[in-house]
C-alpha positions as CSV (number, residue, x, y, z in Angstrom):
1,M,-26.3,28.4,17.6
2,Q,-23.7,27.2,20.1
3,G,-24.1,24.4,22.5
4,P,-22.3,24.0,25.6
5,F,-19.3,22.1,24.3
6,D,-18.8,24.9,21.6
7,A,-18.8,27.4,24.3
8,R,-16.3,25.5,26.2
9,V,-14.0,25.3,23.2
10,D,-14.3,29.0,22.6
11,Q,-13.5,29.6,26.5
12,I,-10.4,27.5,26.2
13,T,-9.0,28.8,23.0
14,S,-9.6,32.5,23.7
15,A,-7.4,32.3,26.6
16,S,-4.6,30.8,24.7
17,R,-1.9,32.6,22.7
18,P,-3.1,34.5,19.5
19,S,-2.9,32.3,16.3
20,P,0.6,32.9,14.4
21,A,0.8,35.8,11.9
22,D,0.8,35.5,8.3
23,E,4.6,36.2,8.1
24,D,5.3,33.5,10.8
25,I,3.3,31.1,8.7
26,R,5.0,31.9,5.5
27,A,8.4,31.6,7.1
28,Q,7.5,28.3,8.4
29,L,6.3,27.1,5.1
30,E,9.6,28.0,3.5
31,R,11.5,26.4,6.3
32,I,9.5,23.0,5.7
33,I,9.9,23.1,1.8
34,G,13.6,24.0,2.2
35,S,14.2,21.0,4.5
36,P,15.8,17.7,3.2
37,E,13.5,16.0,5.5
38,F,10.5,17.3,3.4
39,P,11.0,15.6,0.0
40,N,9.1,16.8,-3.0
41,A,7.4,13.3,-3.7
42,G,4.1,13.6,-5.5
43,H,4.4,17.4,-5.8
44,A,4.3,17.7,-2.0
45,H,6.0,21.2,-2.2
46,A,3.3,22.6,-4.7
47,F,0.4,20.9,-2.7
48,L,1.4,22.4,0.7
49,R,2.3,25.9,-0.8
50,Y,-1.3,26.1,-2.6
51,V,-3.4,25.2,0.4
52,V,-1.3,27.6,2.7
53,E,-1.6,30.5,0.5
54,E,-5.1,29.9,-0.4
55,A,-5.9,29.8,3.4
56,L,-3.8,32.9,4.2
57,A,-5.5,34.9,1.1
58,G,-9.0,34.0,3.0
59,R,-9.9,31.4,0.3
60,A,-10.2,28.5,2.5
61,E,-13.7,27.8,1.3
62,R,-12.2,27.3,-2.2
63,I,-9.7,24.3,-1.1
64,K,-11.7,21.4,-2.3
65,G,-10.4,18.1,-4.1
66,Y,-11.4,19.6,-7.4
67,S,-9.5,22.7,-7.1
68,I,-6.5,20.9,-5.9
69,A,-6.6,18.5,-8.8
70,V,-6.7,21.2,-11.2
71,E,-4.4,23.8,-9.7
72,V,-1.7,21.5,-8.4
73,F,-1.9,18.3,-10.5
74,N,-2.9,20.0,-13.7
75,R,-6.0,17.8,-14.4
76,D,-8.4,19.1,-17.0
77,E,-11.4,21.0,-15.7
78,G,-13.5,18.1,-17.0
79,F,-11.5,15.4,-15.0
80,N,-13.2,12.3,-13.5
81,Q,-14.3,13.1,-10.0
82,D,-13.4,9.2,-9.1
83,D,-9.6,10.2,-9.8
84,P,-8.0,9.4,-6.3
85,V,-5.0,11.5,-6.8
86,V,-5.9,14.3,-4.3
87,R,-7.0,11.8,-1.5
88,I,-3.7,9.7,-2.0
89,E,-1.4,12.7,-2.2
90,A,-3.2,14.4,0.9
91,G,-2.3,11.4,2.9
92,R,0.9,11.2,1.8
93,L,1.5,14.9,2.6
94,R,0.1,14.4,6.1
95,R,2.6,11.8,6.6
96,T,5.4,13.7,5.3
97,L,4.4,16.6,7.5
98,E,4.4,14.4,10.6
99,R,7.7,13.1,9.9
100,Y,9.2,16.4,9.2
101,Y,7.9,17.8,12.6
102,L,9.2,14.5,14.0
103,V,13.0,14.7,12.9
104,A,13.5,18.1,11.8
105,G,11.0,20.5,13.4
106,P,10.2,19.6,16.8
107,N,11.5,23.0,17.9
108,D,10.2,25.0,15.1
109,P,7.9,28.0,16.3
110,V,4.9,27.3,14.0
111,R,3.2,24.0,13.1
112,I,1.1,23.5,9.9
113,D,-1.0,20.6,10.0
114,I,-3.7,19.2,7.5
115,P,-6.3,17.3,9.5
116,K,-7.6,14.1,8.2
117,G,-10.6,14.1,5.9
118,K,-10.0,17.8,5.0
119,Y,-7.5,19.8,2.9
120,V,-7.6,23.0,4.6
121,P,-4.4,23.7,6.7
122,F,-4.3,24.4,10.4
123,F,-1.8,26.6,11.9
124,T,-0.7,26.9,15.6
125,W,2.1,27.7,17.6
126,N,4.5,24.7,18.1
127,D,4.5,26.4,21.7
128,P,8.1,26.3,23.1
129,M,6.7,28.2,26.2
130,A,4.9,24.9,27.1
131,E,8.1,22.8,26.9
132,P,10.5,21.9,29.7
133,P,13.8,24.1,29.9
134,A,16.3,23.6,27.0
135,S,18.7,21.9,29.5
136,K,16.1,19.3,30.0
137,M,15.1,19.0,26.5
138,E,18.9,18.2,25.7
139,S,19.1,15.4,28.1
140,S,15.7,13.7,27.4
141,P,15.4,12.1,23.6
142,K,11.6,12.2,24.3
143,Y,11.8,16.0,23.6
144,L,13.9,15.5,20.7
145,L,11.4,13.6,18.8
146,R,8.0,15.0,19.7
147,P,6.2,18.2,18.8
148,G,5.0,20.6,21.6
149,R,2.3,19.9,24.0
150,W,0.2,22.5,22.1
151,T,-0.2,19.9,19.4
152,I,-1.4,17.5,22.0
153,F,-3.9,19.9,23.1
154,I,-5.3,20.5,19.6
155,G,-5.5,16.7,19.3
156,L,-7.6,16.3,22.3
157,I,-9.8,19.0,21.3
158,S,-10.2,17.4,17.6
159,A,-10.8,14.0,19.3
160,A,-13.4,15.6,21.4
161,M,-15.2,17.2,18.6
162,L,-15.2,14.1,16.6
163,G,-16.6,12.2,19.4
164,Y,-19.2,14.8,19.9
165,W,-20.2,14.7,16.0
166,I,-20.4,10.9,16.0
167,I,-22.5,10.6,19.2
168,V,-24.7,13.6,19.1
169,R,-25.2,14.3,15.4
170,P,-27.1,11.4,13.5
171,A,-25.3,9.6,10.6
172,S,-26.8,11.2,7.6
173,D,-25.0,9.7,4.6
174,A,-23.0,6.8,3.3
175,S,-19.6,8.2,4.4
176,M,-20.8,8.5,8.0
177,R,-22.1,5.0,8.0
178,A,-18.8,3.8,6.3
179,L,-16.8,5.4,9.2
180,T,-18.9,3.8,12.1
181,A,-19.7,0.4,10.6
182,P,-17.9,-2.5,11.9
183,V,-15.4,-4.4,9.9
184,P,-13.9,-7.9,10.6
185,G,-10.7,-8.1,12.6
186,G,-7.3,-9.7,11.3
187,P,-4.1,-10.7,12.8
188,T,-3.0,-8.3,15.7
189,L,0.5,-7.0,16.5
190,V,1.8,-4.9,19.2
191,V,5.2,-3.1,18.6
192,A,7.2,-2.9,21.9
193,P,9.6,0.1,22.1
194,F,12.9,-0.9,20.6
195,A,15.5,-1.2,23.5
196,N,18.8,0.9,23.6
197,L,21.6,-1.8,23.9
198,G,24.4,0.6,23.9
199,E,25.6,3.7,26.2
200,Q,25.9,6.3,23.2
201,P,23.0,8.8,23.2
202,E,22.7,8.2,19.4
203,A,21.2,4.6,20.1
204,R,18.6,6.0,22.4
205,L,17.5,8.5,19.7
206,Y,17.6,5.8,17.0
207,A,15.6,3.4,19.2
208,L,12.9,5.8,19.8
209,G,13.0,7.0,15.9
210,L,12.9,3.3,14.9
211,T,9.8,2.6,16.9
212,E,8.1,5.5,15.3
213,E,9.0,4.4,11.9
214,L,7.5,1.0,12.4
215,L,4.1,2.5,13.9
216,T,4.0,4.5,10.6
217,A,4.9,1.8,8.1
218,L,3.1,-1.1,9.5
219,P,-0.6,0.2,9.8
220,R,-0.3,0.8,5.8
221,F,-1.0,-3.0,5.6
222,K,-4.7,-3.0,6.1
223,E,-4.7,-6.9,6.7
224,L,-2.8,-6.3,9.8
225,K,-4.4,-4.7,12.8
226,V,-1.5,-2.7,14.8
227,F,-2.0,-1.3,18.3
228,G,-1.4,2.3,18.2
229,R,1.5,4.6,19.7
230,E,-0.1,5.1,23.3
231,T,-0.1,1.2,23.7
232,S,3.4,1.1,22.5
233,E,4.8,3.9,24.7
234,S,3.3,2.5,27.7
235,L,5.2,-1.0,27.4
236,P,8.9,-1.6,28.7
237,P,11.2,-2.8,25.7
238,E,11.5,-6.4,27.3
239,V,7.9,-7.0,27.8
240,K,6.9,-10.7,27.7
241,P,4.9,-12.3,24.7
242,S,2.5,-13.6,27.4
243,D,1.8,-10.4,29.0
244,I,0.9,-8.9,25.6
245,R,-1.5,-11.7,25.1
246,G,-3.1,-11.3,28.5
247,T,-3.3,-7.6,28.5
248,F,-4.3,-6.7,25.0
249,G,-5.2,-10.0,23.6
250,A,-2.9,-9.5,20.5
251,R,-1.4,-12.5,18.5
252,F,1.9,-11.2,17.7
253,L,4.8,-9.1,19.2
254,L,7.4,-7.3,17.4
255,A,10.3,-6.2,19.5
256,G,14.1,-5.5,19.1
257,G,17.1,-3.4,20.0
258,V,19.6,-1.0,18.8
259,R,23.3,-0.9,19.5
260,V,25.7,1.9,18.4
261,S,29.3,1.4,18.6
262,E,31.5,4.0,17.1
263,S,30.3,4.4,13.5
264,R,28.4,1.3,13.3
265,V,24.6,0.7,13.9
266,R,23.2,-2.8,14.7
267,V,19.6,-3.4,15.0
268,T,17.9,-6.8,15.7
269,A,14.3,-7.3,15.2
270,R,11.9,-10.3,15.9
271,V,8.3,-11.3,15.9
272,M,6.8,-13.6,18.5
273,D,3.7,-15.5,18.7
274,T,2.2,-14.4,22.1
275,A,0.1,-17.7,22.4
276,T,3.2,-20.1,22.4
277,N,6.3,-17.6,23.0
278,A,7.8,-18.9,19.8
279,I,10.0,-16.8,17.8
280,L,8.4,-16.8,14.4
281,W,11.1,-14.4,12.6
282,S,14.4,-12.7,13.6
283,Q,16.9,-10.4,11.6
284,T,19.6,-8.5,12.3
285,Y,20.6,-5.2,10.3
286,D,24.1,-3.6,10.2
287,D,24.8,-0.3,8.8
288,D,27.6,2.4,8.9
289,L,26.8,6.0,9.9
290,R,29.8,7.4,8.0
291,S,28.1,6.4,4.8
292,R,24.5,7.4,5.6
293,G,22.6,9.4,8.0
294,L,20.9,8.3,11.1
295,F,17.4,8.9,10.0
296,A,18.0,7.2,6.3
297,I,19.3,4.2,8.1
298,Q,16.4,4.0,10.4
299,S,13.7,4.6,7.6
300,D,15.4,1.7,5.5
301,V,15.5,-0.7,8.4
302,A,11.7,0.0,9.3
303,A,10.9,-0.3,5.7
304,K,12.6,-3.7,5.7
305,V,11.0,-5.0,8.9
306,A,7.6,-4.0,7.7
307,T,8.1,-5.7,4.4
308,A,9.0,-8.8,5.8
309,V,6.7,-8.9,8.5
310,A,3.4,-7.5,7.3
311,Q,3.2,-8.0,3.7
312,P,0.6,-10.2,2.4
313,Y,2.8,-13.2,2.0
314,G,5.2,-12.2,5.1
315,I,5.8,-14.0,8.3
316,I,2.6,-13.1,10.1
317,M,0.3,-14.0,7.2
318,Q,2.0,-17.3,6.7
319,A,1.8,-18.0,10.6
320,V,-2.1,-17.0,10.5
321,T,-2.8,-19.1,7.3
322,A,-1.1,-22.3,8.9
323,N,-3.4,-21.7,11.7
324,P,-6.6,-20.1,10.3
325,P,-9.5,-19.2,12.3
326,P,-11.8,-22.1,13.4
327,D,-14.8,-20.9,11.0
328,D,-13.0,-20.5,7.6
329,L,-16.4,-18.6,6.4
330,D,-15.6,-15.9,8.8
331,A,-15.2,-12.4,6.9
332,Y,-11.5,-12.3,7.7
333,G,-10.9,-15.8,6.7
334,C,-12.0,-14.9,3.2
335,T,-9.0,-12.8,2.7
336,L,-6.8,-15.7,3.8
337,R,-8.4,-17.8,1.2
338,F,-8.0,-15.2,-1.4
339,Y,-4.3,-15.2,-1.0
340,A,-4.3,-19.0,-1.1
341,Y,-6.3,-18.8,-4.4
342,R,-3.7,-16.4,-5.7
343,A,-0.7,-18.7,-4.8
344,E,-2.1,-21.3,-7.2
345,L,-4.8,-19.5,-9.3
346,S,-7.0,-22.3,-9.7
347,V,-10.6,-22.5,-11.0
348,E,-11.7,-24.6,-8.1
349,R,-10.6,-22.3,-5.4
350,H,-12.0,-19.4,-7.4
351,A,-15.9,-19.9,-7.1
352,G,-15.5,-20.4,-3.2
353,V,-13.4,-17.4,-2.7
354,R,-15.9,-15.3,-4.7
355,E,-18.9,-16.8,-2.6
356,C,-17.0,-16.0,0.7
357,L,-16.2,-12.6,-0.3
358,E,-19.6,-11.5,-1.5
359,S,-20.8,-13.1,1.9
360,A,-18.3,-10.8,3.7
361,I,-19.3,-7.5,2.0
362,A,-23.1,-8.4,2.8
363,R,-22.3,-8.5,6.5
364,Y,-19.5,-5.9,6.5
365,P,-20.2,-3.6,3.6
366,S,-17.6,-1.0,4.8
367,Y,-15.0,-3.8,4.6
368,A,-12.8,-2.1,1.9
369,T,-10.3,-5.1,1.6
370,A,-13.0,-7.5,0.7
371,W,-14.4,-5.2,-2.0
372,A,-10.9,-4.8,-3.4
373,M,-10.3,-8.7,-3.3
374,L,-13.9,-9.2,-4.8
375,S,-12.8,-6.9,-7.6
376,I,-10.0,-9.1,-8.6
377,I,-12.0,-12.2,-8.5
378,Y,-14.5,-10.5,-10.8
379,L,-11.7,-9.7,-13.0
380,D,-10.7,-13.4,-13.2
381,E,-14.0,-14.3,-14.3
382,D,-13.2,-12.5,-17.5
383,R,-9.4,-12.7,-18.1
384,F,-9.1,-16.3,-17.1
385,G,-12.6,-17.4,-17.9
386,Y,-13.1,-18.8,-14.3
387,N,-16.6,-19.8,-13.3
388,P,-18.5,-17.2,-15.4
389,K,-21.5,-15.9,-13.3
390,S,-25.1,-15.4,-14.5
391,D,-25.4,-11.6,-13.9
392,P,-26.9,-8.9,-15.9
393,S,-23.7,-6.9,-15.6
394,A,-20.2,-8.0,-17.2
395,P,-17.7,-9.3,-14.9
396,L,-15.3,-6.2,-15.9
397,E,-18.3,-3.7,-14.9
398,R,-18.6,-5.5,-11.7
399,A,-14.8,-5.5,-11.0
400,L,-14.4,-1.8,-11.9
401,K,-17.5,-0.8,-9.7
402,A,-16.3,-2.9,-6.8
403,A,-12.7,-1.5,-7.1
404,R,-13.9,2.2,-7.0
405,R,-16.3,1.1,-3.9
406,A,-13.1,-0.1,-2.1
407,V,-11.1,3.3,-2.8
408,E,-14.1,5.1,-1.8
409,L,-14.2,3.4,1.8
410,D,-10.5,3.7,2.2
411,P,-8.5,5.6,-0.4
412,E,-5.1,4.6,0.9
413,N,-5.9,0.8,1.1
414,A,-3.2,-0.9,-1.0
415,R,-5.6,-3.7,-2.0
416,A,-8.1,-1.3,-3.1
417,L,-5.5,0.8,-5.0
418,Q,-4.2,-2.5,-6.5
419,A,-7.9,-3.5,-7.6
420,L,-8.6,-0.1,-9.2
421,M,-5.4,0.0,-11.0
422,T,-6.0,-3.5,-12.6
423,A,-9.7,-3.0,-13.1
424,L,-8.8,0.2,-15.2
425,F,-6.2,-1.9,-17.1
426,F,-8.5,-4.4,-18.3
427,N,-11.3,-1.9,-19.0
428,Q,-8.9,-0.5,-21.6
429,Q,-8.2,2.7,-19.6
430,L,-4.5,2.2,-19.6
431,A,-3.2,5.5,-18.9
432,E,-5.3,6.1,-15.8
433,S,-4.5,2.7,-14.6
434,M,-0.8,3.5,-14.8
435,R,-1.4,6.8,-13.0
436,V,-3.2,4.8,-10.1
437,G,-0.4,2.2,-10.0
438,E,2.3,4.8,-9.7
439,Q,0.6,6.9,-6.9
440,A,-0.6,3.6,-5.0
441,L,3.1,2.3,-4.8
442,A,4.2,5.6,-3.8
443,T,1.7,5.6,-0.9
444,N,2.4,2.0,0.1
445,P,6.2,1.3,-1.0
446,N,6.7,-1.7,1.1
447,D,3.6,-3.8,-0.3
448,T,5.0,-6.4,-2.5
449,E,1.5,-7.8,-3.6
450,L,0.9,-4.1,-5.0
451,M,4.4,-3.8,-6.2
452,G,4.3,-7.1,-8.2
453,E,0.9,-6.3,-9.7
454,Y,2.1,-3.0,-10.9
455,G,5.1,-4.4,-12.4
456,V,2.8,-6.9,-14.4
457,R,0.7,-4.0,-15.7
458,L,3.8,-2.0,-16.8
459,A,5.1,-5.0,-18.6
460,M,1.8,-5.7,-20.2
461,G,1.2,-2.2,-21.2
462,G,4.5,-2.2,-23.2
463,Q,7.1,-1.3,-20.6
464,W,8.6,-4.6,-20.5
465,S,12.1,-3.6,-18.9
466,R,10.7,-1.2,-16.4
467,G,8.0,-3.7,-15.6
468,A,10.8,-6.4,-15.1
469,A,12.7,-4.2,-12.7
470,V,9.7,-3.6,-10.5
471,L,8.9,-7.3,-10.5
472,D,12.5,-8.1,-9.6
473,Q,12.4,-5.6,-6.6
474,A,9.0,-7.4,-5.5
475,L,10.4,-10.8,-5.6
476,A,13.5,-9.7,-4.0
477,F,11.5,-8.2,-1.1
478,N,9.4,-11.3,-1.0
479,P,11.2,-14.5,-2.6
480,G,8.3,-16.6,-1.3
481,G,5.7,-14.5,-3.2
482,A,3.1,-15.8,-5.6
483,G,4.2,-17.9,-8.5
484,Y,1.8,-15.5,-10.8
485,Y,4.7,-12.9,-10.5
486,H,7.3,-15.3,-11.5
487,G,5.3,-16.2,-14.5
488,N,4.8,-12.7,-15.5
489,R,8.5,-12.0,-15.0
490,A,9.3,-15.1,-17.4
491,L,7.1,-13.4,-20.1
492,A,9.0,-10.0,-19.6
493,A,12.2,-11.8,-20.0
494,Y,11.2,-13.6,-23.1
495,M,9.9,-10.3,-24.7
496,L,13.4,-8.9,-23.5
497,E,15.1,-11.7,-25.3
498,D,16.6,-12.8,-22.2
499,Y,15.8,-16.5,-22.6
500,D,18.0,-18.1,-20.1
501,T,16.2,-15.7,-17.1
502,A,12.6,-16.6,-18.8
503,L,13.4,-20.3,-18.3
504,L,14.6,-19.8,-14.7
505,E,11.6,-18.0,-13.9
506,I,9.0,-20.0,-15.7
507,R,10.2,-23.1,-13.7
508,Q,9.9,-21.2,-10.3
509,A,6.3,-20.1,-11.1
510,N,5.0,-23.8,-11.1
511,L,1.3,-22.6,-11.4
512,Q,0.2,-26.2,-12.6
513,K,-3.6,-25.2,-12.3
514,F,-3.3,-22.0,-14.1
515,P,-3.9,-22.2,-17.9
516,L,-1.7,-19.2,-19.1
517,F,1.3,-20.6,-17.2
518,H,1.5,-23.6,-19.8
519,L,1.1,-21.3,-22.6
520,V,4.1,-19.1,-21.5
521,A,5.8,-22.2,-20.6
522,A,5.5,-23.7,-24.0
523,V,6.7,-20.6,-25.8
524,I,9.8,-20.3,-23.7
525,Y,10.5,-24.1,-24.0
526,A,10.4,-23.8,-27.7
527,Q,12.6,-20.7,-28.0
528,Q,15.0,-22.8,-25.7
529,G,14.9,-25.8,-28.3
530,M,13.1,-27.9,-25.6
531,A,10.6,-29.3,-28.1
532,E,9.2,-32.1,-25.9
533,D,8.5,-29.8,-23.0
534,A,7.1,-27.3,-25.3
535,R,4.6,-29.8,-26.7
536,R,3.6,-31.1,-23.3
537,A,2.9,-27.6,-21.7
538,G,0.9,-26.6,-25.0
539,A,-1.3,-30.0,-24.8
540,V,-1.9,-29.0,-21.1
541,F,-2.8,-25.7,-22.1
542,V,-5.1,-26.6,-25.1
543,A,-7.0,-29.0,-22.8
544,M,-7.7,-26.4,-20.1
545,R,-8.6,-23.4,-22.4
546,P,-9.6,-24.9,-25.9
547,E,-11.1,-21.6,-27.1
548,F,-8.3,-19.3,-26.2
549,L,-6.2,-20.0,-29.3
550,A,-9.1,-19.2,-31.9
551,N,-9.3,-15.9,-30.2
552,L,-5.5,-15.3,-29.6
553,S,-5.1,-11.8,-30.9
554,A,-8.3,-10.5,-29.2
555,E,-7.1,-12.0,-25.9
556,L,-3.6,-10.4,-26.2
557,K,-5.3,-7.1,-27.1
558,N,-7.6,-7.3,-24.2
559,R,-4.4,-7.4,-22.1
560,N,-3.1,-4.1,-23.6
561,I,-0.1,-5.9,-25.4
562,Q,1.1,-3.8,-28.1
563,P,0.7,-4.8,-31.6
564,H,4.4,-5.5,-32.4
565,D,4.4,-7.7,-29.1
566,R,1.5,-9.5,-30.1
567,A,2.9,-10.3,-33.4
568,R,6.1,-11.6,-31.3
569,M,3.9,-13.6,-28.9
570,I,1.8,-15.2,-31.8
571,A,5.0,-16.2,-33.6
572,G,6.3,-17.8,-30.3
573,V,3.0,-19.7,-29.9
574,R,3.4,-20.8,-33.6
575,K,7.0,-22.0,-32.9
576,A,5.5,-24.1,-30.0
577,G,3.4,-26.0,-32.3
578,L,0.1,-24.7,-31.2
579,P,-2.6,-24.4,-33.6
580,I,-3.6,-20.9,-34.2
581,P,-5.7,-19.4,-37.2
582,A,-4.0,-17.5,-39.8
583,E,-6.0,-14.5,-39.4
584,A,-4.5,-14.0,-35.8
585,D,-1.2,-12.7,-37.4
586,I,-0.5,-9.0,-36.9
587,S,1.9,-6.7,-38.9
588,P,4.2,-4.8,-36.5
589,S,3.5,-1.9,-39.1
590,E,0.0,-1.4,-37.5
591,G,1.8,0.8,-34.8
592,S,1.3,1.2,-31.1
593,D,-2.1,1.5,-29.5
594,P,-3.2,5.3,-28.8
595,Q,-3.4,5.0,-25.3
596,L,0.3,4.0,-25.1
597,Q,1.5,7.2,-27.1
């Protein structure tokens, strides 16, 4: 039975152009897949082809997460339904399609969209008849970057339908409650349109494209709230920080400009505190149009700006941590306390952060980031022996449950995926952990916290060289990152017999309150002939974790360290003069753990 809203939609849509024919849709599919602006990351080509062909064959009702996992990603028919691969790759596919229509296909005849929350594609005309004349399009960069107005019309219809569903229909399940439940706010940012500082038309196009890239990259960092495109488009490039504060109440403003001179491109970017007008960060980027294309340069600059500004140890997080909210027990304040804890990994901070996060999810049960952070805190109860809790369920079980809840609430949340990867790792599901980590980093390529943790998991799982390379990348993007990553990079260097790098990295880690830091330091110092330093570090470790050495082999195995690597580590501990039982020794002939093969 139709209501008045449904009838109105039918009335509007029946008066519009007929839908594209099958041959038009297939031609558009080939046009997209053949474009260099539509890379095949994460099986994007196969994913898009599968959903389009199924829809055209009249089998749209079969397009479910399960069928896509089996048909596109080659999962076994009995695969775990908690596997987030389809949700993650669908999100990436949507963004890739958005980018394609932004930079390569604004004038394509047909538009293929996959609405968020669904996998069934939606086919419409890009509606060139509704666009201004070609001469006006050529003189206006706006029409070079934006799809047709038909897409805007569809967006308005979709928004109205969503509003009708939320307001008129009662919430009937957990997912709808999660959609509408409040979550605590974090630091807020407005992106002003980047200014065109030159006369060449390329600069105008580049400035618009760079702003668009930033509005795509920055919202991936869930700890940061970014005002949307409509807000950005309503502003002049030279907007004052105080105006942003007064109009939107946002704490930070990101602004900049683009200058093109012959073959050179220069981009300037800065972040300002809207309360004080102070410039917190500024950077200049130079590139050559002869060596790289315009779109490649704009994507690269946007990634660098997003990483410097929004990642968990970036400029904005530093500013907020230095000036925390008045009530530190506020739900968002818990996330700041989490990062402070991660920076030093002390048992003293651990208990307070756990209590704070548990309180946060009790008040905000749909706060995915808090669930993810709580998962990591639960893990630390087990792997570091921090503040064991009197609870009928084991900490590893609680950690995995909290991580899965975080991903369920927000499948693309970097912190949720990081938590799931790590919880799977310590629950001895190594292959699945690595798959989640790879997919997570592909979805959130600028998040150095996620990148660093993925590098640690790769290294511990036996891929020392690859893990070291990922850790190097994370630390290069974020030199002020957590000492935890320097410590693990030191261990990777030791295992790779790069002892000079191991010594350099362990000195940069400086995690005096973290027991395992002292164990790794003792092993490295002993290898470098620094006997007194090794003895001192070893004594500190034994005092902090007296039971660890008696169970050394099991502790290393719990971290998925392969038998021959465990044997090497045990030999290093013995060389440092630490007392370990003879039965801890492992023969390299034991081979590799089955999950690693």
